[in-house]
Residue, then its C-alpha position, 0 to 999 in steps of 0.5 A: m461513451p466511447i464511440i471508437q472501437s478501440a475507445k471501447k475497449a481501453l474502457r473496458g481495460s481500464k475499469r478492469k485495472r482500477v478494480f486491481n489497483l482499489r484492492k491493492k490499495d485497500q490492502v496496503s492501507k490496511v497493513v499501514k493502519n494495522l501496524k499503527k494500531l499496534v503500535g498504539e497498543k504498545k505491541i510492540k514484537d507484534a508491531e515489527k512481525l507485521f513491519t516486515q509484510v507491510q514493508k513488503t507490501l509497499d515494495k510491491a505497490v512500487k513494482t506494479g506502479l501503484l505507489k511512486q518510490n519516494t512515497v513509500s520510501r518516506k512511508k517507511s521511513r516514517l514507519s520504522a521511526m514510529l516504531v523505534r520511538a515506542k520502544 
């Protein structure tokens, strides 16, 4: 446990940020998982509609610093390629 007051304050802040980050990361993984599930079930029209939401969620994750830009670019590229192959 931290002893110094500023360290205690930093610990409180990091605990709070951890909750937000975990929530956002869980949301990102759920959306991507739903897209993959729809593609697996050959529901391409629904998957294309969901793909815009996936892109939006991933871009927000970059904006907040949750994920890095290259990681998100790679994910979006692979997901779009998966959609194209499924058509």
